C-alpha positions in Angstrom: -159.4 -11.9 -54.8 -156.5 -13.8 -56.4 -155.3 -10.2 -58.1 -155.7 -8.6 -55.0 -152.2 -6.6 -54.0 -152.0 -5.0 -50.5 -149.9 -2.0 -50.0 -149.4 -0.8 -46.5 -146.3 0.6 -46.3 -147.3 4.2 -45.8 -144.7 6.8 -44.3 -145.8 7.9 -41.1 -144.9 10.3 -38.3 -146.6 10.8 -35.0 -148.6 13.8 -36.4 -149.7 12.2 -40.0 -150.7 8.8 -40.9 -153.1 7.0 -43.0 -156.2 6.2 -41.6 -160.1 6.4 -42.7 -158.8 9.9 -44.1 -155.4 11.3 -43.4 -155.3 11.7 -39.7 -153.1 13.1 -37.0 -152.4 17.5 -36.5 -151.1 17.5 -40.1 -152.7 17.0 -43.3 -150.2 16.8 -46.6 -151.5 16.5 -50.4 -148.7 14.0 -51.3 -148.4 12.4 -54.5 -150.2 9.2 -54.8 -147.0 7.2 -56.1 -145.2 8.2 -52.9 -147.7 5.3 -50.9 -148.4 3.0 -54.2 -146.9 1.2 -56.8 -149.6 -0.2 -58.1 -152.9 2.1 -57.2 -153.9 -0.1 -54.3 -154.2 1.7 -51.1 -154.7 -0.5 -47.5 -155.0 -4.4 -47.4 -157.5 -5.4 -50.1 -156.8 -9.0 -49.2 -158.8 -8.4 -45.9 -161.8 -7.1 -47.7 -165.5 -9.0 -48.0 -168.3 -8.0 -49.8 -170.3 -7.3 -46.5 -167.5 -5.2 -45.3 -167.5 -3.1 -48.3 -171.2 -2.7 -48.0 -171.1 -1.5 -44.3 -167.9 0.6 -45.1 -169.8 2.4 -48.1 -173.0 2.8 -45.9 -170.6 4.4 -42.9 -168.8 6.6 -45.9 -172.4 8.1 -47.3 -173.9 8.6 -43.8 -170.2 10.6 -42.7 -170.4 12.8 -46.1 -174.1 13.6 -45.3 -173.2 14.9 -42.1 -170.9 16.9 -43.4 -172.8 18.2 -46.2 -175.3 19.2 -42.8 -172.6 20.9 -40.9 -171.6 22.9 -43.8 -174.9 24.4 -44.5 -175.0 25.1 -40.5 -171.8 27.0 -40.8 -173.1 28.9 -43.9 -176.6 29.5 -41.8 -174.8 30.8 -38.7 -172.6 32.9 -40.6 -175.2 34.6 -42.9 -177.1 35.3 -39.7 -173.7 36.7 -37.8 -173.3 39.0 -40.7 -177.2 40.1 -41.1 -176.7 41.0 -37.1 -173.5 42.9 -37.6 -174.8 44.9 -40.3 -178.0 45.7 -38.6 -175.7 46.5 -35.2 -173.3 48.9 -37.6 -176.5 50.5 -38.9 -177.9 51.2 -35.7 -174.6 52.7 -34.5 -174.2 54.9 -37.8 -177.6 56.1 -37.5 -176.7 57.3 -33.6 -173.6 59.1 -34.6 -175.4 60.5 -37.5 -178.5 61.6 -36.0 -176.7 62.9 -32.3 -178.7 60.3 -30.4 
């Protein structure tokens, strides 16, 4: 911990701020150098092994949920496409055959 550097002087506005992820209504892809001179992000001097392990556990669970949500989005979209294709096919059949 004797070599740790804290860098918390981020440029924040009401709709863009640094948090667990970039927070607020705006998402920007800023060059890393805009916020850090050393490559450090945040207050490393406050870190502990226990907090790091907990943070990693929570981060992994969050990402697992994100992947599940992506899969759910794909499942729903594929089902909607199939339903709409069937509806379009049925309408075409009615108009083609005069029913």
